[in-house]
C-alpha positions in Angstrom: 129.7 128.0 6.4 130.3 124.7 8.3 132.2 126.5 11.0 129.4 129.0 11.4 126.9 126.2 11.7 129.1 124.5 14.3 129.4 127.7 16.4 125.6 128.3 16.1 124.9 124.7 17.2 127.3 125.1 20.1 125.7 128.3 21.3 122.2 126.7 21.0 123.4 123.7 23.0 124.8 125.9 25.7 121.5 127.9 25.9 119.5 124.7 26.2 121.8 123.4 29.0 121.7 126.7 30.8 117.9 126.8 30.5 117.6 123.2 31.8 119.9 123.9 34.7 117.8 127.0 35.6 114.7 124.9 35.5 116.1 122.3 37.8 117.3 125.0 40.2 113.8 126.4 40.3 112.4 123.0 41.0 114.9 122.4 43.8 114.1 125.9 45.3 110.4 125.1 45.3 111.1 121.9 47.1 113.2 123.7 49.7 110.5 126.3 50.4 108.5 124.2 52.9 111.8 123.2 54.7 112.9 126.9 54.8 109.4 127.9 56.1 109.6 125.3 58.9 113.1 126.4 59.8 112.1 130.1 60.0 109.0 129.1 62.0 111.1 127.2 64.5 113.0 130.3 65.4 109.9 132.5 65.6 108.6 133.9 68.9 105.0 133.7 67.8 102.5 130.9 68.2 100.8 130.8 64.9 101.6 128.8 61.8 100.8 131.7 59.5 103.0 134.8 59.7 101.4 138.2 59.5 102.3 140.6 56.8 104.0 139.9 53.4 107.3 138.9 54.9 108.0 135.2 55.6 110.7 136.1 58.1 109.6 136.2 61.8 109.5 139.5 63.6 111.4 138.0 66.6 114.2 135.5 66.3 114.6 133.2 69.2 116.1 129.8 70.1 113.8 129.3 73.0 111.7 126.7 71.1 114.7 124.4 70.8 115.6 124.9 74.5 112.0 124.1 75.6 112.0 120.9 73.5 115.3 119.7 74.9 114.8 120.8 78.5 111.0 120.7 79.2 110.2 117.7 77.1 111.8 114.2 77.2 113.3 114.7 73.8 116.7 113.1 74.8 114.8 110.1 76.0 112.9 109.8 72.7 116.2 110.2 70.9 117.8 107.4 72.9 114.8 105.1 72.1 115.0 105.9 68.4 118.8 105.2 68.4 118.3 101.8 70.2 115.5 100.7 67.9 117.3 101.9 64.7 120.7 100.5 65.4 119.3 97.3 66.8 117.1 96.7 63.8 119.9 97.5 61.4 122.3 95.1 63.1 119.9 92.2 63.1 118.4 92.8 59.7 121.7 93.3 57.9 123.4 90.5 59.8 120.8 88.0 58.5 120.1 89.5 55.1 123.6 89.9 53.8 124.4 86.2 53.8 120.9 85.3 52.8 120.9 87.6 49.8 124.3 86.2 48.7 123.0 82.7 49.0 120.0 83.5 46.9 122.2 85.2 44.3 124.9 82.5 43.9 123.5 79.1 45.0 120.9 77.0 43.2 118.5 75.0 45.3 115.0 73.6 45.2 112.3 76.1 45.9 114.5 79.2 45.4 112.2 81.0 43.1 109.1 80.1 45.1 110.7 81.3 48.3 111.7 84.6 46.8 108.2 85.1 45.6 106.8 84.4 49.0 109.2 87.0 50.5 108.0 89.5 47.9 104.4 88.8 48.8 105.1 89.2 52.5 106.9 92.5 51.8 103.8 93.7 49.8 101.4 92.7 52.7 100.1 95.9 54.4 101.6 96.1 57.9 98.4 97.6 59.4 96.5 94.3 58.7 98.9 92.5 61.0 98.8 95.0 63.9 96.0 93.3 65.8 97.6 89.9 65.7 101.0 91.3 66.7 99.4 93.3 69.5 97.8 90.2 70.9 101.1 88.2 70.7 103.0 91.1 72.4 100.4 91.1 75.2 100.7 87.4 75.7 104.5 87.4 75.6 104.7 90.6 77.8 106.5 92.5 75.0 104.4 95.7 75.1 106.6 98.8 75.8 109.6 96.6 75.0 112.4 97.6 72.7 113.1 94.0 72.0 109.6 93.2 70.7 109.6 96.3 68.4 113.1 95.5 67.1 111.9 91.9 66.3 109.0 93.3 64.2 111.1 95.9 62.5 113.9 93.4 61.7 111.5 90.9 60.3 110.0 93.3 57.8 113.2 95.0 56.9 115.1 91.8 56.5 112.8 90.9 53.6 113.4 94.3 52.0 117.2 94.0 52.5 117.3 90.5 50.9 115.5 91.7 47.8 117.5 94.9 47.6 121.0 93.4 48.0 120.3 90.3 45.9 120.2 92.6 42.9 123.5 94.0 43.8 125.1 90.6 44.3 123.7 89.5 40.9 125.6 92.4 39.2 129.0 91.4 40.7 130.9 89.4 38.0 131.2 85.8 39.1 134.5 85.7 37.3 136.1 87.6 40.2 135.0 84.9 42.7 136.2 82.1 40.4 139.6 83.8 40.1 139.8 84.0 43.9 139.0 80.3 44.2 141.7 79.5 41.7 144.2 81.4 43.8 143.2 79.2 46.8 140.7 81.4 48.6 138.3 79.4 50.8 134.6 80.2 51.3 135.2 82.4 54.4 138.1 84.3 52.7 136.0 84.7 49.6 133.1 86.3 51.4 135.2 88.4 53.8 137.9 89.6 51.5 136.2 89.6 48.0 132.4 89.7 48.2 131.8 92.0 51.1 134.3 94.7 50.0 132.7 94.7 46.5 129.2 94.9 48.0 130.1 97.5 50.6 128.3 100.3 48.8 125.1 98.1 48.6 125.4 97.1 52.2 125.8 100.7 53.4 122.9 101.9 51.2 120.6 99.2 52.5 121.7 99.8 56.1 121.0 103.5 55.8 117.6 102.8 54.3 116.7 100.5 57.1 117.9 103.1 59.6 115.8 105.8 58.0 112.7 103.6 57.9 112.9 102.7 61.6 113.8 106.3 62.5 110.7 107.7 60.8 108.3 104.8 61.6 105.2 106.0 63.3 102.4 103.4 63.3 104.0 100.6 65.3 106.0 103.0 67.5 102.8 104.7 68.8 100.8 101.4 68.9 103.1 99.1 70.9 104.8 101.8 73.0 102.1 102.8 75.6 104.2 105.1 77.9 105.5 108.5 77.1 109.0 107.6 78.2 109.0 104.7 75.7 108.2 106.8 72.7 110.5 107.2 69.7 111.0 110.6 68.1 108.1 110.0 65.7 105.9 109.1 68.7 107.2 112.1 70.6 106.1 114.4 67.7 102.7 112.8 67.9 102.7 113.5 71.7 103.6 117.1 71.2 100.8 117.5 68.7 98.2 115.8 70.9 98.9 117.7 74.2 98.7 121.3 75.2 101.5 122.3 72.9 99.5 121.5 69.8 98.7 125.1 69.1 102.4 126.1 69.4 103.6 125.5 65.8 107.0 127.1 66.3 107.6 124.5 69.1 106.5 121.7 66.9 108.6 122.9 64.0 111.7 123.1 66.3 111.1 119.4 67.3 110.7 118.4 63.6 114.0 120.1 62.8 115.8 118.3 65.6 114.3 115.0 64.5 115.5 115.5 61.0 119.1 116.6 61.8 120.6 113.1 62.7 119.2 111.5 59.5 120.5 114.4 57.3 124.0 114.0 58.9 124.0 110.3 58.2 122.8 110.8 54.7 125.4 113.3 53.8 128.2 111.2 55.4 127.3 108.2 53.2 126.2 110.2 50.2 129.1 109.0 48.0 127.9 105.4 48.5 124.5 106.3 47.2 125.8 107.1 43.8 128.9 104.9 43.5 128.9 101.9 41.2 128.7 98.5 42.9 131.6 96.9 41.0 133.7 100.0 40.9 135.8 98.8 43.9 136.5 95.5 42.1 137.7 97.3 38.9 139.9 99.7 40.9 141.3 96.9 43.0 
């Protein structure tokens, strides 16, 4: 009787797990429907956003939309601008926030809590409220249409986010590891370079990718402070495509959206393992 109950419970458990997996698969499929629709629309030879008939597949497959985006529009220039802004912001923001977050995590000093609260308040401050002041400063300092000025704004806002994000990671690293390294004779530079940074590598990579994605997709500042078409980022370029004569060509716009998304998807999948890895796993394995 007990064995039969055990078998019945096992079968019921498998049915529940199978049903739950099917439910999640359906949810994922529903989430992929818009992406699949945009992908099919980008290889369509028509000009409308709604396909005729009951079939979602285009009547004519063509890659001409991708060719027109790359050849007839300054897409490569927009791509280069986005790369410069994203990489530049990531280097400056991470270079300042890694050591700052470690200092906030490990050291005790007067005003530490108040300073962290001020940073949190600044991070919660809506960026759109500061646009007018930043625009006037940029005009006075001749930083309009300048990559350096936009990198400065991006790095300032993302540095606050990076400090708060990585401080939590540094807090979770056992301090006993650092104490053992000090007992073995490691100095401050060796401690940070050979112990702390390798342990925090997943957190640093995750934060850097998040900064990169934010700058890559940022639209408001990119279209406000970049006044010329050749200075646009990819987000601003998509806006330009929607605002000019191509606005009625949804297949062309969809092809541009797919091309904009591909680099970020490649970066995400390359570093996906760090997104789910435990922070102190490297210290335990080492």
